[in-house]
All heavy atoms as a GROMACS GRO file, in nm:
protein
  620
    1PRO      N    1   0.081  -0.124   0.003
    1PRO     CA    2  -0.004  -0.002   0.008
    1PRO      C    3   0.086   0.121   0.000
    1PRO      O    4   0.202   0.119   0.058
    1PRO     CB    5  -0.080  -0.014   0.125
    1PRO     CG    6  -0.028  -0.132   0.200
    1PRO     CD    7   0.065  -0.204   0.113
    2ASP      N    8   0.042   0.228  -0.065
    2ASP     CA    9   0.112   0.346  -0.063
    2ASP      C   10   0.061   0.446   0.044
    2ASP      O   11   0.109   0.560   0.053
    2ASP     CB   12   0.101   0.410  -0.212
    2ASP     CG   13  -0.035   0.441  -0.255
    2ASP    OD1   14  -0.130   0.406  -0.174
    2ASP    OD2   15  -0.044   0.497  -0.362
    3THR      N   16  -0.028   0.415   0.127
    3THR     CA   17  -0.088   0.491   0.238
    3THR      C   18  -0.092   0.407   0.354
    3THR      O   19  -0.106   0.295   0.352
    3THR     CB   20  -0.218   0.559   0.200
    3THR    OG1   21  -0.311   0.456   0.178
    3THR    CG2   22  -0.211   0.651   0.077
    4VAL      N   23  -0.102   0.476   0.471
    4VAL     CA   24  -0.120   0.412   0.603
    4VAL      C   25  -0.271   0.407   0.626
    4VAL      O   26  -0.347   0.502   0.612
    4VAL     CB   27  -0.052   0.490   0.713
    4VAL    CG1   28  -0.077   0.421   0.847
    4VAL    CG2   29   0.095   0.502   0.686
    5SER      N   30  -0.319   0.298   0.661
    5SER     CA   31  -0.466   0.268   0.695
    5SER      C   32  -0.520   0.358   0.810
    5SER      O   33  -0.436   0.394   0.901
    5SER     CB   34  -0.504   0.126   0.726
    5SER     OG   35  -0.441   0.095   0.851
    6ASN      N   36  -0.648   0.394   0.817
    6ASN     CA   37  -0.688   0.473   0.921
    6ASN      C   38  -0.673   0.406   1.061
    6ASN      O   39  -0.647   0.467   1.156
    6ASN     CB   40  -0.848   0.503   0.901
    6ASN     CG   41  -0.868   0.611   0.801
    6ASN    OD1   42  -0.772   0.695   0.763
    6ASN    ND2   43  -0.980   0.617   0.739
    7GLU      N   44  -0.679   0.276   1.058
    7GLU     CA   45  -0.667   0.191   1.180
    7GLU      C   46  -0.520   0.210   1.239
    7GLU      O   47  -0.503   0.236   1.355
    7GLU     CB   48  -0.697   0.047   1.162
    7GLU     CG   49  -0.667  -0.037   1.280
    7GLU     CD   50  -0.677  -0.188   1.249
    7GLU    OE1   51  -0.709  -0.224   1.134
    7GLU    OE2   52  -0.652  -0.269   1.344
    8LYS      N   53  -0.431   0.206   1.138
    8LYS     CA   54  -0.282   0.219   1.193
    8LYS      C   55  -0.261   0.361   1.230
    8LYS      O   56  -0.184   0.389   1.323
    8LYS     CB   57  -0.188   0.180   1.076
    8LYS     CG   58  -0.202   0.027   1.049
    8LYS     CD   59  -0.163  -0.064   1.180
    8LYS     CE   60  -0.176  -0.206   1.165
    8LYS     NZ   61  -0.168  -0.273   1.288
    9LYS      N   62  -0.327   0.468   1.167
    9LYS     CA   63  -0.303   0.600   1.205
    9LYS      C   64  -0.356   0.629   1.350
    9LYS      O   65  -0.294   0.698   1.425
    9LYS     CB   66  -0.378   0.693   1.108
    9LYS     CG   67  -0.307   0.706   0.968
    9LYS     CD   68  -0.381   0.802   0.879
    9LYS     CE   69  -0.317   0.806   0.737
    9LYS     NZ   70  -0.399   0.890   0.649
   10GLU      N   71  -0.470   0.577   1.367
   10GLU     CA   72  -0.537   0.576   1.496
   10GLU      C   73  -0.447   0.499   1.606
   10GLU      O   74  -0.433   0.559   1.717
   10GLU     CB   75  -0.672   0.513   1.501
   10GLU     CG   76  -0.775   0.592   1.426
   10GLU     CD   77  -0.904   0.526   1.409
   10GLU    OE1   78  -0.932   0.419   1.470
   10GLU    OE2   79  -0.996   0.589   1.331
   11ASP      N   80  -0.394   0.387   1.574
   11ASP     CA   81  -0.292   0.317   1.660
   11ASP      C   82  -0.180   0.404   1.695
   11ASP      O   83  -0.139   0.418   1.811
   11ASP     CB   84  -0.249   0.190   1.603
   11ASP     CG   85  -0.363   0.082   1.602
   11ASP    OD1   86  -0.462   0.094   1.676
   11ASP    OD2   87  -0.336  -0.015   1.541
   12ALA      N   88  -0.115   0.461   1.595
   12ALA     CA   89  -0.006   0.552   1.611
   12ALA      C   90  -0.040   0.679   1.708
   12ALA      O   91   0.041   0.708   1.796
   12ALA     CB   92   0.056   0.592   1.479
   13ALA      N   93  -0.157   0.729   1.692
   13ALA     CA   94  -0.194   0.860   1.759
   13ALA      C   95  -0.216   0.806   1.911
   13ALA      O   96  -0.171   0.884   1.997
   13ALA     CB   97  -0.318   0.908   1.691
   14ASP      N   98  -0.279   0.703   1.932
   14ASP     CA   99  -0.301   0.646   2.062
   14ASP      C  100  -0.160   0.616   2.138
   14ASP      O  101  -0.151   0.653   2.250
   14ASP     CB  102  -0.376   0.512   2.054
   14ASP     CG  103  -0.418   0.467   2.201
   14ASP    OD1  104  -0.458   0.537   2.270
   14ASP    OD2  105  -0.382   0.335   2.219
   15LEU      N  106  -0.072   0.559   2.067
   15LEU     CA  107   0.057   0.535   2.118
   15LEU      C  108   0.132   0.668   2.154
   15LEU      O  109   0.201   0.673   2.252
   15LEU     CB  110   0.152   0.446   2.022
   15LEU     CG  111   0.126   0.297   2.030
   15LEU    CD1  112   0.211   0.231   1.922
   15LEU    CD2  113   0.140   0.229   2.160
   16ALA      N  114   0.115   0.768   2.063
   16ALA     CA  115   0.185   0.890   2.090
   16ALA      C  116   0.141   0.959   2.221
   16ALA      O  117   0.217   1.040   2.274
   16ALA     CB  118   0.165   0.979   1.973
   17LYS      N  119   0.023   0.920   2.272
   17LYS     CA  120  -0.023   0.980   2.394
   17LYS      C  121   0.010   0.905   2.514
   17LYS      O  122  -0.001   0.962   2.632
   17LYS     CB  123  -0.181   0.979   2.395
   17LYS     CG  124  -0.251   1.055   2.280
   17LYS     CD  125  -0.395   1.027   2.287
   17LYS     CE  126  -0.465   1.091   2.151
   17LYS     NZ  127  -0.605   1.058   2.145
   18LYS      N  128   0.081   0.800   2.495
   18LYS     CA  129   0.123   0.714   2.617
   18LYS      C  130   0.269   0.727   2.635
   18LYS      O  131   0.342   0.761   2.555
   18LYS     CB  132   0.080   0.570   2.583
   18LYS     CG  133  -0.058   0.535   2.564
   18LYS     CD  134  -0.095   0.404   2.548
   18LYS     CE  135  -0.234   0.368   2.520
   18LYS     NZ  136  -0.330   0.409   2.614
   19THR      N  137   0.313   0.691   2.767
   19THR     CA  138   0.442   0.692   2.803
   19THR      C  139   0.476   0.578   2.905
   19THR      O  140   0.375   0.522   2.956
   19THR     CB  141   0.489   0.822   2.882
   19THR    OG1  142   0.397   0.840   2.997
   19THR    CG2  143   0.473   0.945   2.788
   20GLY      N  144   0.592   0.539   2.917
   20GLY     CA  145   0.630   0.447   3.015
   20GLY      C  146   0.559   0.306   3.004
   20GLY      O  147   0.549   0.252   2.884
   21LYS      N  148   0.514   0.242   3.103
   21LYS     CA  149   0.464   0.113   3.105
   21LYS      C  150   0.329   0.113   3.021
   21LYS      O  151   0.303   0.010   2.958
   21LYS     CB  152   0.430   0.060   3.243
   21LYS     CG  153   0.556   0.015   3.320
   21LYS     CD  154   0.526  -0.064   3.432
   21LYS     CE  155   0.650  -0.112   3.489
   21LYS     NZ  156   0.652  -0.254   3.516
   22ASP      N  157   0.255   0.221   3.022
   22ASP     CA  158   0.126   0.230   2.947
   22ASP      C  159   0.161   0.212   2.788
   22ASP      O  160   0.097   0.150   2.715
   22ASP     CB  161   0.061   0.356   2.958
   22ASP     CG  162  -0.008   0.370   3.108
   22ASP    OD1  163  -0.037   0.249   3.167
   22ASP    OD2  164  -0.037   0.477   3.157
   23PHE      N  165   0.271   0.284   2.754
   23PHE     CA  166   0.322   0.276   2.611
   23PHE      C  167   0.356   0.131   2.583
   23PHE      O  168   0.328   0.076   2.483
   23PHE     CB  169   0.434   0.363   2.593
   23PHE     CG  170   0.488   0.357   2.453
   23PHE    CD1  171   0.442   0.426   2.335
   23PHE    CD2  172   0.596   0.268   2.426
   23PHE    CE1  173   0.491   0.413   2.214
   23PHE    CE2  174   0.646   0.246   2.293
   23PHE     CZ  175   0.592   0.325   2.186
   24ASP      N  176   0.448   0.070   2.673
   24ASP     CA  177   0.499  -0.058   2.653
   24ASP      C  178   0.390  -0.161   2.638
   24ASP      O  179   0.384  -0.239   2.547
   24ASP     CB  180   0.593  -0.096   2.764
   24ASP     CG  181   0.723  -0.013   2.778
   24ASP    OD1  182   0.756   0.058   2.672
   24ASP    OD2  183   0.786  -0.020   2.883
   25LYS      N  184   0.286  -0.149   2.727
   25LYS     CA  185   0.178  -0.250   2.727
   25LYS      C  186   0.098  -0.237   2.599
   25LYS      O  187   0.054  -0.339   2.531
   25LYS     CB  188   0.079  -0.222   2.847
   25LYS     CG  189   0.147  -0.278   2.971
   25LYS     CD  190   0.061  -0.241   3.078
   25LYS     CE  191   0.116  -0.292   3.219
   25LYS     NZ  192   0.030  -0.257   3.340
   26ALA      N  193   0.065  -0.117   2.559
   26ALA     CA  194  -0.018  -0.091   2.435
   26ALA      C  195   0.067  -0.138   2.304
   26ALA      O  196   0.010  -0.197   2.215
   26ALA     CB  197  -0.054   0.060   2.420
   27TYR      N  198   0.190  -0.100   2.304
   27TYR     CA  199   0.275  -0.140   2.192
   27TYR      C  200   0.289  -0.295   2.168
   27TYR      O  201   0.273  -0.346   2.067
   27TYR     CB  202   0.418  -0.082   2.215
   27TYR     CG  203   0.518  -0.113   2.100
   27TYR    CD1  204   0.505  -0.047   1.971
   27TYR    CD2  205   0.593  -0.222   2.112
   27TYR    CE1  206   0.596  -0.087   1.868
   27TYR    CE2  207   0.685  -0.251   2.011
   27TYR     CZ  208   0.691  -0.181   1.897
   27TYR     OH  209   0.768  -0.226   1.777
   28MET      N  210   0.305  -0.363   2.297
   28MET     CA  211   0.322  -0.502   2.280
   28MET      C  212   0.193  -0.576   2.246
   28MET      O  213   0.186  -0.677   2.178
   28MET     CB  214   0.380  -0.557   2.405
   28MET     CG  215   0.535  -0.537   2.432
   28MET     SD  216   0.632  -0.577   2.284
   28MET     CE  217   0.593  -0.748   2.267
   29LYS      N  218   0.077  -0.526   2.296
   29LYS     CA  219  -0.047  -0.574   2.257
   29LYS      C  220  -0.071  -0.563   2.111
   29LYS      O  221  -0.116  -0.663   2.052
   29LYS     CB  222  -0.159  -0.497   2.321
   29LYS     CG  223  -0.293  -0.538   2.302
   29LYS     CD  224  -0.397  -0.469   2.380
   29LYS     CE  225  -0.541  -0.516   2.345
   29LYS     NZ  226  -0.640  -0.438   2.413
   30MET      N  227  -0.021  -0.455   2.048
   30MET     CA  228  -0.046  -0.445   1.908
   30MET      C  229   0.057  -0.525   1.834
   30MET      O  230   0.021  -0.597   1.725
   30MET     CB  231  -0.008  -0.290   1.869
   30MET     CG  232  -0.107  -0.192   1.892
   30MET     SD  233  -0.077  -0.020   1.876
   30MET     CE  234   0.037  -0.016   1.738
   31GLN      N  235   0.176  -0.566   1.881
   31GLN     CA  236   0.266  -0.644   1.821
   31GLN      C  237   0.220  -0.776   1.828
   31GLN      O  238   0.233  -0.854   1.726
   31GLN     CB  239   0.410  -0.631   1.899
   31GLN     CG  240   0.481  -0.515   1.872
   31GLN     CD  241   0.533  -0.497   1.723
   31GLN    OE1  242   0.589  -0.585   1.679
   31GLN    NE2  243   0.495  -0.387   1.664
   32VAL      N  244   0.169  -0.827   1.930
   32VAL     CA  245   0.111  -0.962   1.942
   32VAL      C  246  -0.003  -0.970   1.843
   32VAL      O  247  -0.005  -1.077   1.763
   32VAL     CB  248   0.059  -1.000   2.081
   32VAL    CG1  249  -0.012  -1.132   2.086
   32VAL    CG2  250   0.177  -1.015   2.180
   33ALA      N  251  -0.094  -0.886   1.830
   33ALA     CA  252  -0.201  -0.890   1.741
   33ALA      C  253  -0.157  -0.896   1.589
   33ALA      O  254  -0.204  -0.975   1.520
   33ALA     CB  255  -0.300  -0.782   1.763
   34ASP      N  256  -0.062  -0.806   1.564
   34ASP     CA  257  -0.004  -0.803   1.419
   34ASP      C  258   0.059  -0.934   1.393
   34ASP      O  259   0.053  -0.989   1.274
   34ASP     CB  260   0.082  -0.685   1.410
   34ASP     CG  261   0.014  -0.557   1.398
   34ASP    OD1  262  -0.115  -0.552   1.383
   34ASP    OD2  263   0.067  -0.452   1.418
   35HIS      N  264   0.138  -0.997   1.480
   35HIS     CA  265   0.218  -1.119   1.462
   35HIS      C  266   0.106  -1.232   1.433
   35HIS      O  267   0.131  -1.318   1.351
   35HIS     CB  268   0.306  -1.148   1.564
   35HIS     CG  269   0.446  -1.082   1.555
   35HIS    ND1  270   0.453  -0.939   1.600
   35HIS    CD2  271   0.557  -1.131   1.517
   35HIS    CE1  272   0.586  -0.906   1.562
   35HIS    NE2  273   0.654  -1.017   1.518
   36GLU      N  274   0.008  -1.236   1.519
   36GLU     CA  275  -0.103  -1.334   1.496
   36GLU      C  276  -0.159  -1.323   1.361
   36GLU      O  277  -0.183  -1.432   1.293
   36GLU     CB  278  -0.205  -1.322   1.608
   36GLU     CG  279  -0.158  -1.364   1.748
   36GLU     CD  280  -0.249  -1.330   1.860
   36GLU    OE1  281  -0.349  -1.252   1.833
   36GLU    OE2  282  -0.235  -1.389   1.961
   37LYS      N  283  -0.191  -1.207   1.326
   37LYS     CA  284  -0.252  -1.188   1.182
   37LYS      C  285  -0.154  -1.245   1.078
   37LYS      O  286  -0.189  -1.304   0.984
   37LYS     CB  287  -0.291  -1.041   1.156
   37LYS     CG  288  -0.397  -0.994   1.239
   37LYS     CD  289  -0.424  -0.846   1.216
   37LYS     CE  290  -0.527  -0.788   1.315
   37LYS     NZ  291  -0.538  -0.641   1.292
   38THR      N  292  -0.021  -1.200   1.094
   38THR     CA  293   0.078  -1.252   0.989
   38THR      C  294   0.099  -1.398   0.984
   38THR      O  295   0.103  -1.453   0.877
   38THR     CB  296   0.217  -1.177   1.027
   38THR    OG1  297   0.191  -1.035   1.022
   38THR    CG2  298   0.316  -1.209   0.924
   39VAL      N  299   0.108  -1.454   1.111
   39VAL     CA  300   0.112  -1.604   1.109
   39VAL      C  301   0.001  -1.670   1.047
   39VAL      O  302   0.010  -1.767   0.960
   39VAL     CB  303   0.143  -1.658   1.263
   39VAL    CG1  304   0.123  -1.801   1.260
   39VAL    CG2  305   0.275  -1.616   1.308
   40ASP      N  306  -0.127  -1.612   1.074
   40ASP     CA  307  -0.247  -1.667   1.009
   40ASP      C  308  -0.235  -1.654   0.864
   40ASP      O  309  -0.267  -1.750   0.782
   40ASP     CB  310  -0.369  -1.602   1.070
   40ASP     CG  311  -0.501  -1.657   1.008
   40ASP    OD1  312  -0.517  -1.785   1.028
   40ASP    OD2  313  -0.577  -1.575   0.955
   41LEU      N  314  -0.200  -1.552   0.810
   41LEU     CA  315  -0.191  -1.528   0.672
   41LEU      C  316  -0.085  -1.626   0.602
   41LEU      O  317  -0.111  -1.689   0.496
   41LEU     CB  318  -0.142  -1.384   0.641
   41LEU     CG  319  -0.250  -1.276   0.649
   41LEU    CD1  320  -0.193  -1.139   0.638
   41LEU    CD2  321  -0.368  -1.290   0.557
   42PHE      N  322   0.033  -1.638   0.659
   42PHE     CA  323   0.128  -1.734   0.609
   42PHE      C  324   0.081  -1.882   0.625
   42PHE      O  325   0.112  -1.958   0.525
   42PHE     CB  326   0.260  -1.716   0.691
   42PHE     CG  327   0.347  -1.607   0.634
   42PHE    CD1  328   0.324  -1.480   0.629
   42PHE    CD2  329   0.471  -1.642   0.561
   42PHE    CE1  330   0.400  -1.366   0.563
   42PHE    CE2  331   0.548  -1.543   0.506
   42PHE     CZ  332   0.518  -1.411   0.513
   43GLU      N  333   0.008  -1.921   0.722
   43GLU     CA  334  -0.035  -2.042   0.735
   43GLU      C  335  -0.141  -2.083   0.618
   43GLU      O  336  -0.133  -2.190   0.561
   43GLU     CB  337  -0.114  -2.079   0.880
   43GLU     CG  338   0.004  -2.096   0.984
   43GLU     CD  339  -0.053  -2.106   1.118
   43GLU    OE1  340  -0.178  -2.061   1.135
   43GLU    OE2  341   0.009  -2.165   1.215
   44LYS      N  342  -0.226  -1.982   0.597
   44LYS     CA  343  -0.322  -1.999   0.491
   44LYS      C  344  -0.254  -2.005   0.345
   44LYS      O  345  -0.291  -2.087   0.270
   44LYS     CB  346  -0.419  -1.883   0.491
   44LYS     CG  347  -0.524  -1.897   0.597
   44LYS     CD  348  -0.616  -1.776   0.608
   44LYS     CE  349  -0.712  -1.781   0.716
   44LYS     NZ  350  -0.792  -1.665   0.734
   45ALA      N  351  -0.153  -1.931   0.333
   45ALA     CA  352  -0.071  -1.922   0.210
   45ALA      C  353   0.001  -2.060   0.187
   45ALA      O  354   0.004  -2.108   0.081
   45ALA     CB  355   0.017  -1.815   0.220
   46SER      N  356   0.056  -2.110   0.301
   46SER     CA  357   0.127  -2.240   0.286
   46SER      C  358   0.038  -2.352   0.236
   46SER      O  359   0.084  -2.426   0.163
   46SER     CB  360   0.176  -2.283   0.426
   46SER     OG  361   0.243  -2.400   0.420
   47LYS      N  362  -0.101  -2.340   0.269
   47LYS     CA  363  -0.191  -2.438   0.217
   47LYS      C  364  -0.233  -2.428   0.091
   47LYS      O  365  -0.282  -2.514   0.017
   47LYS     CB  366  -0.308  -2.451   0.322
   47LYS     CG  367  -0.271  -2.505   0.474
   47LYS     CD  368  -0.392  -2.490   0.554
   47LYS     CE  369  -0.334  -2.528   0.700
   47LYS     NZ  370  -0.444  -2.495   0.795
   48ASN      N  371  -0.243  -2.296   0.049
   48ASN     CA  372  -0.307  -2.262  -0.074
   48ASN      C  373  -0.224  -2.219  -0.186
   48ASN      O  374  -0.276  -2.212  -0.315
   48ASN     CB  375  -0.416  -2.145  -0.050
   48ASN     CG  376  -0.524  -2.203   0.050
   48ASN    OD1  377  -0.572  -2.308   0.045
   48ASN    ND2  378  -0.557  -2.112   0.143
   49VAL      N  379  -0.098  -2.166  -0.164
   49VAL     CA  380  -0.027  -2.123  -0.274
   49VAL      C  381   0.017  -2.231  -0.366
   49VAL      O  382   0.052  -2.336  -0.326
   49VAL     CB  383   0.102  -2.044  -0.217
   49VAL    CG1  384   0.203  -2.141  -0.159
   49VAL    CG2  385   0.167  -1.946  -0.308
   50LYS      N  386   0.027  -2.190  -0.498
   50LYS     CA  387   0.057  -2.279  -0.607
   50LYS      C  388   0.210  -2.268  -0.659
   50LYS      O  389   0.264  -2.373  -0.688
   50LYS     CB  390  -0.040  -2.270  -0.720
   50LYS     CG  391  -0.192  -2.273  -0.694
   50LYS     CD  392  -0.228  -2.407  -0.664
   50LYS     CE  393  -0.376  -2.417  -0.639
   50LYS     NZ  394  -0.416  -2.479  -0.523
   51ASP      N  395   0.253  -2.151  -0.647
   51ASP     CA  396   0.393  -2.127  -0.696
   51ASP      C  397   0.491  -2.188  -0.600
   51ASP      O  398   0.493  -2.158  -0.484
   51ASP     CB  399   0.410  -1.972  -0.716
   51ASP     CG  400   0.544  -1.933  -0.767
   51ASP    OD1  401   0.647  -1.950  -0.693
   51ASP    OD2  402   0.549  -1.890  -0.887
   52SER      N  403   0.573  -2.270  -0.647
   52SER     CA  404   0.680  -2.345  -0.560
   52SER      C  405   0.774  -2.244  -0.495
   52SER      O  406   0.810  -2.276  -0.379
   52SER     CB  407   0.750  -2.451  -0.642
   52SER     OG  408   0.830  -2.400  -0.746
   53ASP      N  409   0.806  -2.147  -0.570
   53ASP     CA  410   0.914  -2.060  -0.500
   53ASP      C  411   0.847  -1.975  -0.380
   53ASP      O  412   0.909  -1.957  -0.280
   53ASP     CB  413   0.962  -1.940  -0.606
   53ASP     CG  414   1.057  -2.013  -0.705
   53ASP    OD1  415   1.122  -2.118  -0.670
   53ASP    OD2  416   1.071  -1.956  -0.814
   54VAL      N  417   0.720  -1.936  -0.408
   54VAL     CA  418   0.652  -1.858  -0.301
   54VAL      C  419   0.617  -1.957  -0.190
   54VAL      O  420   0.640  -1.914  -0.073
   54VAL     CB  421   0.514  -1.800  -0.366
   54VAL    CG1  422   0.438  -1.739  -0.239
   54VAL    CG2  423   0.549  -1.703  -0.462
   55LYS      N  424   0.583  -2.077  -0.221
   55LYS     CA  425   0.555  -2.175  -0.106
   55LYS      C  426   0.684  -2.200  -0.032
   55LYS      O  427   0.668  -2.204   0.088
   55LYS     CB  428   0.510  -2.310  -0.182
   55LYS     CG  429   0.494  -2.416  -0.069
   55LYS     CD  430   0.371  -2.497  -0.094
   55LYS     CE  431   0.352  -2.612   0.009
   55LYS     NZ  432   0.331  -2.569   0.141
   56SER      N  433   0.799  -2.210  -0.090
   56SER     CA  434   0.928  -2.233  -0.032
   56SER      C  435   0.949  -2.117   0.068
   56SER      O  436   0.993  -2.128   0.180
   56SER     CB  437   1.032  -2.248  -0.127
   56SER     OG  438   1.159  -2.256  -0.062
   57TYR      N  439   0.929  -1.994   0.017
   57TYR     CA  440   0.949  -1.875   0.100
   57TYR      C  441   0.858  -1.869   0.224
   57TYR      O  442   0.893  -1.854   0.326
   57TYR     CB  443   0.928  -1.740   0.015
   57TYR     CG  444   0.924  -1.617   0.103
   57TYR    CD1  445   1.056  -1.563   0.146
   57TYR    CD2  446   0.819  -1.558   0.138
   57TYR    CE1  447   1.064  -1.450   0.230
   57TYR    CE2  448   0.814  -1.439   0.224
   57TYR     CZ  449   0.940  -1.392   0.253
   57TYR     OH  450   0.941  -1.280   0.346
   58VAL      N  451   0.742  -1.908   0.196
   58VAL     CA  452   0.636  -1.905   0.309
   58VAL      C  453   0.676  -2.002   0.408
   58VAL      O  454   0.666  -1.980   0.526
   58VAL     CB  455   0.486  -1.934   0.259
   58VAL    CG1  456   0.397  -1.968   0.359
   58VAL    CG2  457   0.441  -1.805   0.171
   59ASP      N  458   0.708  -2.134   0.358
   59ASP     CA  459   0.739  -2.246   0.454
   59ASP      C  460   0.868  -2.215   0.531
   59ASP      O  461   0.876  -2.258   0.652
   59ASP     CB  462   0.738  -2.370   0.381
   59ASP     CG  463   0.598  -2.418   0.335
   59ASP    OD1  464   0.507  -2.361   0.376
   59ASP    OD2  465   0.590  -2.506   0.248
   60ASN      N  466   0.959  -2.145   0.469
   60ASN     CA  467   1.086  -2.121   0.545
   60ASN      C  468   1.054  -2.000   0.634
   60ASN      O  469   1.142  -1.989   0.730
   60ASN     CB  470   1.190  -2.078   0.433
   60ASN     CG  471   1.245  -2.191   0.355
   60ASN    OD1  472   1.246  -2.316   0.424
   60ASN    ND2  473   1.283  -2.174   0.238
   61THR      N  474   0.981  -1.907   0.609
   61THR     CA  475   0.952  -1.794   0.696
   61THR      C  476   0.864  -1.818   0.810
   61THR      O  477   0.876  -1.751   0.924
   61THR     CB  478   0.900  -1.675   0.614
   61THR    OG1  479   1.004  -1.654   0.505
   61THR    CG2  480   0.893  -1.547   0.689
   62LEU      N  481   0.761  -1.906   0.792
   62LEU     CA  482   0.662  -1.924   0.902
   62LEU      C  483   0.719  -1.971   1.040
   62LEU      O  484   0.679  -1.906   1.135
   62LEU     CB  485   0.565  -2.034   0.852
   62LEU     CG  486   0.447  -2.054   0.926
   62LEU    CD1  487   0.372  -1.930   0.960
   62LEU    CD2  488   0.351  -2.169   0.857
   63PRO      N  489   0.824  -2.058   1.041
   63PRO     CA  490   0.877  -2.089   1.176
   63PRO      C  491   0.938  -1.958   1.245
   63PRO      O  492   0.936  -1.947   1.364
   63PRO     CB  493   0.991  -2.187   1.148
   63PRO     CG  494   0.951  -2.252   1.017
   63PRO     CD  495   0.882  -2.146   0.939
   64LYS      N  496   0.998  -1.874   1.160
   64LYS     CA  497   1.056  -1.747   1.226
   64LYS      C  498   0.944  -1.661   1.277
   64LYS      O  499   0.955  -1.598   1.385
   64LYS     CB  500   1.144  -1.678   1.120
   64LYS     CG  501   1.264  -1.758   1.075
   64LYS     CD  502   1.327  -1.696   0.960
   64LYS     CE  503   1.436  -1.795   0.895
   64LYS     NZ  504   1.471  -1.772   0.770
   65LEU      N  505   0.842  -1.647   1.204
   65LEU     CA  506   0.736  -1.568   1.239
   65LEU      C  507   0.669  -1.629   1.364
   65LEU      O  508   0.633  -1.550   1.461
   65LEU     CB  509   0.623  -1.564   1.137
   65LEU     CG  510   0.665  -1.482   1.002
   65LEU    CD1  511   0.551  -1.496   0.900
   65LEU    CD2  512   0.686  -1.341   1.038
   66LYS      N  513   0.656  -1.753   1.375
   66LYS     CA  514   0.594  -1.813   1.503
   66LYS      C  515   0.682  -1.796   1.620
   66LYS      O  516   0.641  -1.766   1.731
   66LYS     CB  517   0.578  -1.966   1.478
   66LYS     CG  518   0.461  -1.997   1.382
   66LYS     CD  519   0.440  -2.145   1.366
   66LYS     CE  520   0.312  -2.173   1.286
   66LYS     NZ  521   0.289  -2.314   1.269
   67ALA      N  522   0.814  -1.799   1.602
   67ALA     CA  523   0.909  -1.773   1.710
   67ALA      C  524   0.899  -1.626   1.755
   67ALA      O  525   0.899  -1.596   1.884
   67ALA     CB  526   1.064  -1.798   1.663
   68HIS      N  527   0.881  -1.528   1.657
   68HIS     CA  528   0.868  -1.390   1.689
   68HIS      C  529   0.734  -1.364   1.768
   68HIS      O  530   0.729  -1.292   1.875
   68HIS     CB  531   0.870  -1.297   1.557
   68HIS     CG  532   0.999  -1.280   1.509
   68HIS    ND1  533   1.040  -1.148   1.467
   68HIS    CD2  534   1.106  -1.360   1.496
   68HIS    CE1  535   1.164  -1.161   1.418
   68HIS    NE2  536   1.202  -1.285   1.439
   69LEU      N  537   0.634  -1.438   1.728
   69LEU     CA  538   0.501  -1.432   1.795
   69LEU      C  539   0.520  -1.485   1.943
   69LEU      O  540   0.473  -1.406   2.031
   69LEU     CB  541   0.395  -1.506   1.723
   69LEU     CG  542   0.262  -1.532   1.795
   69LEU    CD1  543   0.194  -1.388   1.824
   69LEU    CD2  544   0.169  -1.611   1.706
   70GLU      N  545   0.575  -1.595   1.969
   70GLU     CA  546   0.600  -1.642   2.093
   70GLU      C  547   0.680  -1.546   2.184
   70GLU      O  548   0.657  -1.530   2.303
   70GLU     CB  549   0.656  -1.788   2.091
   70GLU     CG  550   0.560  -1.895   2.052
   70GLU     CD  551   0.427  -1.884   2.119
   70GLU    OE1  552   0.424  -1.880   2.258
   70GLU    OE2  553   0.319  -1.873   2.054
   71ALA      N  554   0.783  -1.489   2.125
   71ALA     CA  555   0.863  -1.395   2.191
   71ALA      C  556   0.778  -1.270   2.231
   71ALA      O  557   0.792  -1.222   2.352
   71ALA     CB  558   0.986  -1.345   2.126
   72ALA      N  559   0.692  -1.222   2.143
   72ALA     CA  560   0.621  -1.115   2.168
   72ALA      C  561   0.514  -1.141   2.282
   72ALA      O  562   0.483  -1.063   2.371
   72ALA     CB  563   0.539  -1.066   2.044
   73ARG      N  564   0.447  -1.263   2.276
   73ARG     CA  565   0.355  -1.302   2.377
   73ARG      C  566   0.427  -1.311   2.521
   73ARG      O  567   0.378  -1.272   2.623
   73ARG     CB  568   0.296  -1.449   2.345
   73ARG     CG  569   0.201  -1.443   2.234
   73ARG     CD  570   0.141  -1.576   2.210
   73ARG     NE  571   0.038  -1.566   2.117
   73ARG     CZ  572  -0.006  -1.670   2.034
   73ARG    NH1  573   0.059  -1.790   2.043
   73ARG    NH2  574  -0.102  -1.657   1.950
   74THR      N  575   0.546  -1.357   2.525
   74THR     CA  576   0.622  -1.380   2.647
   74THR      C  577   0.648  -1.235   2.703
   74THR      O  578   0.640  -1.214   2.812
   74THR     CB  579   0.754  -1.457   2.626
   74THR    OG1  580   0.723  -1.587   2.575
   74THR    CG2  581   0.835  -1.465   2.748
   75LEU      N  582   0.698  -1.157   2.608
   75LEU     CA  583   0.730  -1.018   2.653
   75LEU      C  584   0.605  -0.943   2.709
   75LEU      O  585   0.611  -0.874   2.814
   75LEU     CB  586   0.804  -0.943   2.553
   75LEU     CG  587   0.852  -0.804   2.576
   75LEU    CD1  588   0.940  -0.798   2.711
   75LEU    CD2  589   0.914  -0.737   2.465
   76ASN      N  590   0.500  -0.963   2.631
   76ASN     CA  591   0.372  -0.904   2.670
   76ASN      C  592   0.315  -0.950   2.814
   76ASN      O  593   0.283  -0.870   2.887
   76ASN     CB  594   0.269  -0.937   2.566
   76ASN     CG  595   0.141  -0.855   2.584
   76ASN    OD1  596   0.154  -0.729   2.610
   76ASN    ND2  597   0.036  -0.916   2.555
   77LYS      N  598   0.343  -1.082   2.836
   77LYS     CA  599   0.299  -1.134   2.968
   77LYS      C  600   0.380  -1.066   3.078
   77LYS      O  601   0.335  -1.066   3.195
   77LYS     CB  602   0.296  -1.276   2.970
   77LYS     CG  603   0.197  -1.349   2.884
   77LYS     CD  604   0.212  -1.493   2.892
   77LYS     CE  605   0.116  -1.559   2.796
   77LYS     NZ  606   0.125  -1.706   2.790
   78SER      N  607   0.509  -1.038   3.053
   78SER     CA  608   0.595  -0.991   3.152
   78SER      C  609   0.567  -0.843   3.193
   78SER      O  610   0.626  -0.798   3.285
   78SER     CB  611   0.741  -1.011   3.116
   78SER     OG  612   0.776  -0.914   3.016
   79LEU      N  613   0.491  -0.781   3.117
   79LEU     CA  614   0.462  -0.632   3.146
   79LEU      C  615   0.368  -0.619   3.261
   79LEU      O  616   0.276  -0.668   3.262
   79LEU     CB  617   0.419  -0.564   3.010
   79LEU     CG  618   0.536  -0.564   2.902
   79LEU    CD1  619   0.471  -0.491   2.773
   79LEU    CD2  620   0.644  -0.479   2.954
   0.00000   0.00000   0.00000
């Protein structure tokens, strides 16, 4: 996309109002949600993509995305 969605603009504006732990908590909540969406998209792509190069990329990237999601969840819980 060549523009930022209204949802992301609102998220950024909300974060800009926060400081300290409130910022950290809101930021990590967004990170977890975004990682969950990304993992879901990659899992669906892994099942449905036809191009072998794209499938290879998706299948190689998915474990890294899942690891990032778990790290984000762990960090989020610690806040």
